[in-house]
C-alpha positions in Angstrom: 0.0 0.0 0.0 1.3 3.4 -1.0 0.9 6.6 1.0 0.8 9.9 -0.8 1.3 13.0 1.2 -0.3 16.2 0.0 0.8 19.4 1.8 -2.1 21.8 1.0 -1.6 24.0 4.1 -2.3 27.6 3.4 -4.5 27.0 0.3 -8.1 28.2 0.4 -11.3 26.7 -1.1 -11.6 25.3 -3.8 -7.9 24.5 -4.2 -7.6 21.7 -1.6 -10.5 19.8 -3.1 -9.3 20.4 -6.7 -5.7 19.2 -5.9 -7.0 16.2 -3.9 -9.2 15.2 -6.9 -6.2 15.4 -9.3 -4.1 13.3 -6.9 -6.9 10.7 -6.6 -7.1 10.5 -10.4 -3.3 9.8 -10.6 -3.2 7.4 -7.6 -3.2 3.6 -7.9 -6.1 1.6 -6.4 -5.4 1.0 -2.7 -3.2 4.1 -2.2 -3.8 6.2 0.8 -3.8 10.0 0.5 -2.7 11.9 3.5 -4.0 15.4 2.9 -2.7 18.2 5.2 -4.9 21.2 5.1 -5.6 24.4 7.0 -8.8 25.4 5.1 -11.8 24.8 7.5 -14.1 24.1 4.5 -12.0 21.0 3.7 -13.9 19.3 6.5 -17.0 19.4 4.3 -15.3 19.3 0.8 -13.0 16.3 1.2 -15.6 13.8 2.5 -18.0 15.0 -0.2 -15.3 14.6 -2.8 -14.6 11.0 -1.7 -18.3 10.2 -1.9 -18.5 11.7 -5.4 -15.4 9.8 -6.7 -16.4 6.5 -5.0 -13.3 6.5 -2.8 -13.2 5.9 0.9 -12.9 8.7 3.4 -11.1 7.1 6.3 -10.4 9.8 8.9 -9.8 13.3 10.0 -7.3 14.2 12.7 -5.7 17.4 14.0 -1.9 18.2 14.3 -0.2 21.5 15.1 -2.9 23.8 13.7 -3.8 21.8 10.6 -6.0 18.9 9.8 -4.9 15.6 8.3 -7.5 13.8 6.1 -7.0 10.1 5.0 -8.6 9.0 1.8 -8.2 5.5 0.2 -8.3 5.2 -3.5 -11.0 2.6 -4.3 -12.0 3.2 -7.9 -10.0 2.5 -11.0 
């Protein structure tokens, strides 16, 4: 299983969702995206993005002033 780290701290909506979507398109099935983000709207946007793409939103956690979202690539 591959982990792909995206440092999207400092970016504002809609950039975190757009960059996460592009990373999911390039990722292999089974890969885990670790998305680091400071945008508060990402708490809504990233779970919705995973639902739209058919991928699995795994978790959200906090670390030093930013959130870390884990999304597993499920689709082809």
